[in-house]
Phi, psi and omega in degrees: 000142173245144185253137170252122175274120173250127179245121184247127177246118172281142189292166185266000174300152176295134183066026180286343185278167173222147173267345190294168174280135186248131176242151186226152165224134183256129180239120181242187177287339180244019174148193183212155176278168175284153176299122186230135172291129174275105175256153172223136176274328189275330184243119189287323180236086188294343183246034175282160182306136188058018187267141172245119185229154184235137176228171168252129170244115185259142180227154181294329182210167184297143176259016179074212181280133181287142181250313183202172170234164177234125175248139167216157189250113178273114188282112176245000174248155177295319180277129179304134191222090184287159176227131182258102179266130187275301179208164173231138175235143183229119173270122179278168175306328185269013175086003179272137183253130174250131178261130182236087176286131181250288189041068181211151166277139166253107192258341180234193179254020176284156182289126169253129183259137179224132184279150168299146201285355176293123180288141183224126170280164191295320188282350172253008183273077192268351176282135181303315184299321184290319181287326171297320180305313182296317185289315183295325177299313183291324181302310182296317181294334180290332184274316185290328186232099186248145182283151172216163180246113177279318179211146173301141169085004171233160182311141183282168193228168172288133179277113183200137183275319178212181188300322183289341178275358177279143169302143185311320185294339177258004185280170170299147168296171178297311185303315183299321181295309179297322187288313184298313179296321177298316181299312178301312183296325182294314184291320179297318179298323182291325177293319175305313181300323182282346179077021186246349187302320187250012182291126177258010184281153174273165174280148184247338173217129186289342173296336184287350185286333173294358178278342182303308183227051191303321186278003184241012177300148167254159177302320177288324175289338169294316177299314183298317178299324177287328193239013182293343183274340188280141182294324177305314176300319183301310178295315182304323188298335183280347176264322199215016176267201185285341181235076182269016188239009174273318184303139173214159178288136180264113178253343179215128188290129173308143183293329183282356182246080191283056175277154181235170178295324175308311182295316198270319188233065188291340174284349186069012185280351179206178172219161182293320180300308182291330174286332175284322180302322184266017166073026180257002178249137178228155187243137167242125181232116178260043183293343176299334183270358188287130179074357174299150178268115177296146189296167169257130174237126187051038181067016171247140180292136177255177180221140189219107188267174178235080187280163165244132182230130173259134175237152186232133169282123174281166181295339178258029172063027172257150178265122184242129174294135176232355173195140181223120170254114187280346173237151181299325189251135185292142182196164178299327177270017183230072186286154175271117180276143180228154178304342183270358180285173186297156189303311189272347163297313182294314184296317179299311179306311182295321175304319179295324172301306178302320172294321173299315176303323174310310184293314174297323178289308185296315188274318181267296182299317180269302183295308189285301192286348176240294183305301187287329177287318181295329175288329178294314175298318178302310184295321184290318175305313182285338177288311205249339179241122179291161187299330185277358179278143189300319182296320174297317174301320180286326187260338192300324180294342183268004175255010192291119177078358191292323185288328175288315180294330173282328179296321178290327179291316182298321184270334190247308190273310190252003178278174179294128191067019173278188183303308182294331182285325192273320194233348196244143183292335180264013176279195181066221173297333185285333195299303187288330178300312178294321174301315182295323177299310187294316174304316183285343178259001179282136185230161176300312179303319182290353180264345186262104198297327178295315178301321186286320186291314182291330181289330180265005181065031193254020191291326188243016181283139189282156176060030174262077195294326176308309181295302181313302184289323184290318175297325173299314178303315184295317177297319175297317174299321179297321180290327174290319177297315179295317176306311185289309179298322179296334173294323186265335182241116181261350176206166175301321182300319187296318177299313174299330188273347177276097180297333172298311181302315185294322179297312174315302182290332177294318180292324176295319178295317181289311189265339185266312192246009167056045180051026180263105184300339183293346182288336185087357179288132185292140171271352181205159183246131181235002176209166183292318185299320176299313182297312176308310177300317189288316183292325175306302181303317175305298190300319176298316176304308191280357180231280188295316186293315177297327177294323180297326184254355182243327191286346182261009187305314182271332178307316192255345181250349184293336169266105191300319183302338182283339182205072186296132177284345170200172180218139196266342180237145175302166177291155175295138176254355179229132184282153162096006178242011178269135178235182180292327173293318171312309184297310181304312180292335176294318180300158178305150179291180184305304181303316184292314173310307179305306182297325175294315180296317184295323179290321183290324174301309183301313181292328180272356191285124177300143180288155179295323186253045189292149169238108183288168181307319191283340191269141175233075181293349180242131185267086187263338173276147170247326190288160187289318179300303180297329174293326177290321175308321176293317181302312176307313187296317183298319180301318181292324179297315181297329174291312174307314180299317181294323180295319174300313178301312179297322174296313190291346178296336179258011183254145167298324180231108181295134174264109184240000194286339173253018173292118182286350172283342183236354176279144171290143181282007186200163166285084188255339184236000000 
């Protein structure tokens, strides 16, 4: 007889343990063990939460190199008792250790097969039992993860009615579920107690707005409240606020923005041509919002503009707005507002820009370019790549909670009678029109940070912390991805030969980018370099990019006048007639403001069970080189975090959204 030492680790999640009987079978190249119940005399409940238990499985002779194990749960209690198994290690009689990363819920009594942890591409998985297991796994995944179309013209999504219809391994943890529900309920309950959640009254004093969530202020939201009227802060937000990807250097004045030197430089000290030549003029163009029909809120027509904004870099490196046109087409009733206009004309014009930015940010920059794309990446990964595939091992941690958080968004935020429909100018018909326009204008280059920065001409703009931290992060991620994938793919031919990999990218092209070749997204992969760049983009999108456009939502929107979710009056068509009273009546009413602030607080709140980019709580890789690359990657991220913290000490507004120590490793919020 030969003995195999089997070590089973139960996960740390709440209710991970089970009292049911667990059976195992070892399958090797030269045979297999008998199905055996795992018993422990020393540990009464060997499969309790966090428990690591060791057992012996005996075979008459060696069964060779282990290929897979079979686990099944024999139900011996009336009450169902799911089991979350983290990993299994098997030490063979000759002293070799085999790792089986699992990290899955076993919910029924069916036999579950798990491969040994050494990564294998499909063309090198030569053993018949291994190939059969691989095929069966993907067949089941195809049933569990199905594509669906929520709305035409936007990326496809996971087919699911509610959280319980999602596979157990992608649902929120118990802690996440409780915390998320409690946080939402607490915010709404607070508004109800204050009697403002349903108020349709207008604000009569702008200082009263800070009473909505007085105890939930952040340092930055307090700064915003003090500085939101200032031109320098207005410009700063387009570098380091929640939407840092709209601004671009202006080298030629748009034909539909008829500004003149007399307007912009009345003292004659400069000219627009000279300032553009010197690289000092920047443009914000909200053309995706042009012509959409704004929503009705509380039965009242709302207003959403599509502004054009020019900003100028000053000698002291500030970005100052110098012209605002609130509609795309020049007209007599569409004046160009200037800093020299009356206080409330200029402030109201900036408010309309900031309100437009709320919709551009939430629907294009945040929802589409991080949440919806991350869901496409996740569903394609889970449908097409088995657990033993190296790319699955690399990317699975970046799918954490994404499918459920997006399901919640569809059911609560963008659904009929959801938050956008009830409270936001870009709700109703406007929402999907903006999403469709944003989807059709999305390009591969715009998703790759170095390419996007270069295309927008933003390489050398001072104080652009989003760019500085993001490019460093992109490079660190790229080196890590290149190291791991180059270990497994030694040639371009191996990339072409991997049919599972090709199906993964093909599904992304079809379901994420709707088979539009104009996006530049590859529909197949032909080289290691192409694979590395695309996977870098996926990983960056699901972690760093989401963090950069998600983390500051309450910071910059918690003081509602800085980022109004809707506006109740049309913009002024004649200068000199706007007053403080006009501005207050233009802002969203009290109830709409309060509900918007509550949602931004909920969305921007750091989760209780966060897993940051540097953490690898699940051990999917077994080989020495990938494991060392992970350690090197973690070291580089730690150094970057320290650099960001040191840099922030000297800033009036610390920029933390690209700090790898605090960013989620997935689109989980």
